[in-house]
N, C-alpha and C positions, 0 to 999 in steps of 0.2 A: 148914125147909130152904130154902137160897137157890136161887131158880129160875135156870135157864140159858136164855138166849135167843140167837137168831142175831144176829150183829153187824149184819146188814142191817136188822134190825127196830128198832134203837136208834140207827142212824146213817144219814144221807143219804150216798150215794156219788155222786161226780161225776168223770167222766173229763175229761181235757183234750180240747180241740177237735181231732179227728183228721181233719177234712175238708179241703176245698180252702183254708181259711184258715189251716191250720197253717203257722207261719213257716218259710220256707226259709232256707238259710244266708245268702243275700243280704239277708234282712230284719233281721239282727242289727246293732245299732248300738253305739257306744261308751258312751252313757249313755241312760237311758230307764226303762222299766218292766221289772223283773226277770222273766226267763223261766227258771223254776227246774227243774232236773233232779236226778237222784239224787245226782250228785257234789257238789251244794250242801248236802246234808243231812249234818250231823255232830253227834254228841252231842245229838241230838234238837232241834237248832235249825237255822235256815237261815243258812248262812255266806255272807259276801260274796265270798269268794275264788272266782275263775273263773266268776262270774255272767255270763250273757248278758243282753242287753237288747233290747227291742223298742220301737217308737214307740207313741205314744198311738193313732194311726190303726190300726196292726196289732192292738193290744190290743182296741180297740173292735169289730173284725171278729170276734173269737173268740166263739163261741157258748156255750162252757163252759170249765171249768177255771180260773176266776178266783178268787183267794184271798179268803176272808173272815176276820175275826179268829177265832182259836182253831181254825181248820181244821187237821186233821192231814194232812200230805202223806205218803203211804204208797207205798213202792216196789214195783212189780209186775215189773220186769225188771232183771236184773243182780244188784244187792245186795238180794235179796228180803227184805221185811220191814223194811228200813231206813226210818226215819220221822223227822219233825220236826213241831213245833207252831208255827203262825203266831202266836206270843205277842205279837209287836211290831206286829201289824196291818199287815203289809206288803201293799202293793198290787202284785199280780203275777199271773202265770199259770204253769201247770205244763206240762212236757213230757209226751210220750205214755208215758213210762216210769213215771209217777206217777198216783195217784188221790187225790182229796180225800175225807176222812171228816169229816162234819159232825155232831157229837153232837146228838141230840134232847134234849128237856127232861128226860127221865127218866135221862139218863146224864151223869155228871160227867166233864169233859174230862181232869182230872188222874188220876182213877181209870182211865179208858181208857188214858191214857199208860202208866201202870205195868203194866196188863194186857198191852199190846202188847209190853212188854219181857220178858214172862214166858217161861220155858222151854216152857210149853204152846203158846203162839203160835208159837214157833220150830219146834216139832214139827209143828204144823199147816201152817206155811209149807213145810217140807221135804216133807211128805206131799202137798201140793197142787201142787208144782212139776211142770210137764208133762214134764220129763225131756229136753227138747231141749238142743242144745249151748249155747244161751243160756238161763240160768235164767229162768223165766217163770211168772207167776201171772196169773189172770184175776180181775177185780173180782167176778165172779159167785161164784167159789170163796171169796174173802175174806168176802163177805157171809154165807156159810154157817158161818163160824167161830162156835163156841159160846162165849159169855161169861157168867160168873156175874153176876147183877144183884141185889145187895142193895138195900134202900131207899136213897134218895138221901142221907140224912143219914149212913148207914153208909159209903156210897161216899166221901163227903168226909172222914170220919174215917180210913178206910183210906189214902186218898191223902195225908193230912197225916202219918200215921205213916211212910209210905214216903218222903215228901219229906225228912223228918228223917233217915232212914237214908241216903238218897242224899247229903245234905249231909255226913254223917260220912265216907262213902266218898270223896267228892271231896277232903276234907281229908287223908285217908289217902293218896290218889293223889298229891296235891301233895307230901306228905312223902316218898313213895317216889321221886318225880322228883328231889327235892333230894338224896336219898342216891345216886341214879344219877349225878347231876352231880358229887357228891363223889368217887364211885368213878372217874369219868373223869379228874377232876383229879389224883387220887392216881396213877393209871396214867401220866399224862403226866409227873408229877414223877419217877417211878421209871424209866420207860423212854424218855421223850421222845416227840415226835410221830413215829409210825411212817412218815409220808410223808417228812418231812424227815430223819429218823434222825440227830439231832444227836449221839447217843452212839456212832454208828458200829457198830451191831450187824450181825452177819452176816445176810444175807438168803437165803432158800431158797424153793423151790416148796412151797406148802401141801400138795400131794398127796404129797410125800415122807414125810410123817408121818401119813398116813392108811392104815388097813388096808382100809377100805371107803368108797367114795363112790358113792351110788346114789340112785335115785328111782323113782317109780311106773312110769314108762315104760321102765325097764330090763327090765321083765317081758314086753315084747312090743309089737307095733304097736297102734294104736287099735282096729283090727278084732279082733285077738286078745283084747284086754282086754275089749271089749264082749261077746265070746262067753263069757268065763270068769268075769267079775266082775259081780255084781249087788248094788247097795247095798240094804240092808233097814233099815226103821225099827224092827222088832221084834228083841229079843235073839236072837243066833245065835252061831255058833262063835267069832268074833273081832271086835274093834272095828276100824273103819276110821277111823283118826285123821285129823282135818282141822284146818285153821288155827283154825276157830271153837272147836273143843274146847280147843286149846292156849291161845287167847286168854282163854277163860272159865275155864281150869283146871277144867273140868267134863267128866267122861267118863261121865256118867249121863244127863243131860237132853238130849234132842234129838240124840242121837248116831246114827251109822250103823253097821250091822253087815254082815259077810259070812259066807257059809257055809264049811264046811271045804274044799270044792273050790276056792273062790276064794282062801282063805288059802294053800293049798298052791301054787296057781298063782303067787301073789305072793311067790315064794321070795326074790327079790332085794331086796325092800323091807320085810321083816319087822322089827319092833322088839322088843327084849327088855328094855331098860332101860340107861341109860348113854350112849345116843346123843345127838349134837347134831343137832337138826332145824332147817333153814334154809328160810324161806319163799321160793318162786320166783316167785309171782304175787301181785299186789296189793301188800301190804307187803313187797316183795322185800328180802331180806337180813335180815329180822327173825329172831332166834335164840331157840330154845326148848331 
């Protein structure tokens, strides 16, 4: 049987420097050493877009949170559980919203990467959220996450298999994106650019052709909703559908539930099938 261990026993955790040397807005410069926040993490890598920079002098004053090769940058605030690996040995430092995970000798970094992407970790992240208005984890809680730890050679084998599966997924994703582009091209050929409207189509208000246009907050004030709706991690009367579930097309792993009372209270935003759901926050305008 594969033993399970706490993540903190196989990883060193290091927070960013949150003391007096934490860079103020005036400390950021046009070029220098990257100061990385959650918005710079995408598809498990560190992106150059929207990077902030600090000087060598500011960097040297920081007592912690400095990147080493193969560190995992894990998000504790906002986009909980989002992470990236410092594969390119970037010299940089992390913002207070992140924590560094540094694998010990008995843990393979690629195995850890795949495990952090797993539905089980997503459930643990949701369960550990402190429930404030700003999603928030503590490094102390993340250290307690349980992780299966097979022998190192098996970790490497598992990671290799999952890397291959990921490569196939990326190829499939690229193919789907090409089909999406083709669909857009065919639409423009048939109907023309809807902004320019070269074919002279009649225009009307979208709402004229909708029987229902509603959202979660149609059911009452923030205070009322807090009193009547509690999200649960364990199966209950109904699913509480979120963007995460729609993005993953997964309504089993890491989902939230509500009881019958909450379901009845949310009378104005129930879904039954056949609805179009549009994202309002984050990836605003994305359609499911």
